[in-house]
C-alpha positions in Angstrom: -1.8 -1.5 20.9 -1.9 -4.2 18.3 -4.5 -3.7 15.5 -7.2 -6.3 15.0 -6.1 -8.8 12.4 -2.5 -7.6 12.2 0.3 -10.1 12.3 3.2 -7.7 12.9 4.1 -7.9 9.2 6.3 -4.8 9.2 3.9 -2.8 7.0 3.1 0.8 7.3 0.3 2.6 9.1 -2.5 4.5 7.5 -5.3 6.5 9.1 -8.8 6.8 7.6 -10.6 9.9 9.0 -14.4 9.9 8.8 -16.2 13.2 9.6 -19.8 14.3 9.6 -21.0 17.9 10.2 -24.5 16.7 11.1 -24.1 13.3 12.8 -22.1 12.1 15.8 -20.5 8.7 16.2 -23.4 7.7 18.5 -25.8 7.7 15.5 -26.7 4.3 14.1 -26.2 5.6 10.6 -22.7 6.8 11.4 -21.9 3.4 12.9 -23.2 1.6 9.9 -21.3 3.8 7.5 -18.0 3.2 9.4 -18.5 -0.5 9.6 -19.2 -0.7 5.9 -16.2 1.4 5.0 -14.0 -0.8 7.3 -15.4 -4.0 5.7 -14.7 -2.6 2.2 -11.1 -1.8 3.2 -10.4 -5.2 4.7 -12.0 -6.8 1.5 -9.0 -5.5 -0.4 -7.1 -8.4 1.0 -4.0 -9.1 3.1 -1.8 -7.9 0.2 -3.1 -4.4 0.8 -4.6 -4.1 4.3 -3.4 -6.6 6.9 -5.6 -5.3 9.8 -7.1 -2.4 11.5 -9.6 -1.2 14.1 -12.3 1.3 14.6 -14.2 2.8 17.5 -17.1 0.4 17.2 -14.8 -2.6 17.6 -12.6 -1.3 20.4 -14.8 1.2 22.2 -11.6 3.3 22.4 -12.6 7.0 23.0 -9.2 8.2 21.7 -10.4 7.2 18.2 -13.2 9.9 18.5 -12.9 13.6 18.5 -14.1 15.7 21.4 -17.2 16.9 19.5 -17.9 13.3 18.5 -18.3 14.2 14.8 -15.0 12.7 13.7 -13.5 9.2 14.1 -10.3 7.6 12.8 -9.7 4.1 11.6 -6.1 3.0 12.0 -5.0 0.5 9.4 -2.0 -1.7 9.2 -0.9 -1.9 5.6 1.0 -4.7 4.0 4.7 -4.4 3.3 5.4 -2.3 0.1 2.0 -0.6 0.6 3.2 2.4 -1.4 2.6 0.2 -4.5 -1.1 -0.7 -3.6 -2.2 2.3 -1.5 -4.1 3.6 -4.5 -6.6 0.8 -3.9 -7.3 2.2 -0.4 -7.7 5.7 -2.0 -10.3 4.3 -4.4 -12.4 2.9 -1.6 -12.0 6.1 0.4 -13.0 8.2 -2.7 -16.1 6.0 -3.2 -17.0 6.3 0.5 -16.5 10.1 0.3 -19.3 10.4 -2.3 -22.0 10.0 0.4 -23.2 13.6 1.1 -23.3 13.6 4.9 -19.8 12.2 5.4 -16.3 13.3 4.5 -13.5 10.7 4.3 -9.8 11.4 4.2 -6.7 9.1 4.2 -3.2 9.8 5.5 -0.2 7.8 6.6 3.1 6.4 5.7 2.1 4.6 2.5 0.1 7.6 1.2 3.0 10.0 2.0 5.5 7.7 0.3 3.3 7.3 -2.8 2.7 11.0 -3.1 6.4 11.8 -2.6 7.4 9.4 -5.3 4.9 10.8 -7.7 6.0 14.4 -7.0 9.7 13.4 -7.4 9.0 11.7 -10.7 7.0 14.7 -12.0 9.7 17.2 -10.8 12.5 15.1 -12.4 10.6 14.9 -15.7 10.1 18.7 -15.8 13.7 19.4 -14.7 15.2 17.0 -17.2 13.2 18.3 -20.1 14.0 21.9 -19.3 17.7 21.2 -18.5 18.3 19.2 -21.7 16.6 21.9 -23.8 18.7 24.7 -22.2 21.9 22.7 -22.4 21.2 22.0 -26.1 20.7 25.7 -26.9 23.8 26.8 -25.0 25.9 24.1 -26.6 24.6 25.0 -30.1 25.6 28.6 -29.4 29.0 27.7 -28.1 29.9 25.1 -30.8 28.0 26.8 -33.6 26.4 23.6 -34.9 23.5 21.4 -33.8 25.4 18.2 -34.5 28.3 19.2 -32.2 25.8 20.2 -29.5 23.9 16.9 -29.6 27.0 14.7 -29.0 27.6 15.8 -25.3 23.9 15.5 -24.6 23.8 11.9 -26.1 27.0 11.0 -24.1 25.4 12.3 -20.9 22.2 10.2 -21.5 24.3 7.1 -22.2 26.4 7.7 -19.0 23.2 8.0 -16.9 21.7 4.8 -18.3 25.0 3.0 -17.7 25.3 4.3 -14.1 21.7 3.2 -13.4 22.5 -0.2 -14.8 25.6 -0.7 -12.7 23.7 0.5 -9.6 20.9 -2.0 -10.3 23.5 -4.8 -10.6 25.2 -3.8 -7.3 21.8 -3.4 -5.7 21.0 -7.1 -6.5 24.0 -8.3 -4.4 23.7 -5.9 -1.4 20.9 -4.5 0.7 
């Protein structure tokens, strides 16, 4: 099924989940809330959200839970959505501030953005601990701080050089 407004741009899919413990999707307030949220998401522009759908546009019962308290809004994100998915998260966070509704977001772009953030945080922690431990061990082995710093400095220069060469090669190949 093609999402409304999508042009097959090769972007990733996101799902917005809207839930209310007190209202069902049949309530006019629920419909108004979902339509406003959907409009806010599309207002982010084609560089963020290319298209999407919701129950009130399609009438598709598969977008509504069995108890009718939850609905999903499938979105087609722009290519490289990992870089702009935080804008979708901001809209969802604002929408989630309404007391009678809970709003969640999940999907490819959210997963990729979270995975990248986690990897960066893990690498920072690992590198800081690893360099500190290596410096202490080398200082004990060589018996001098100056002798211990040299291998660490050479390692850092080697990593920077390897990343530079990789970037150059990456510019010429996919």
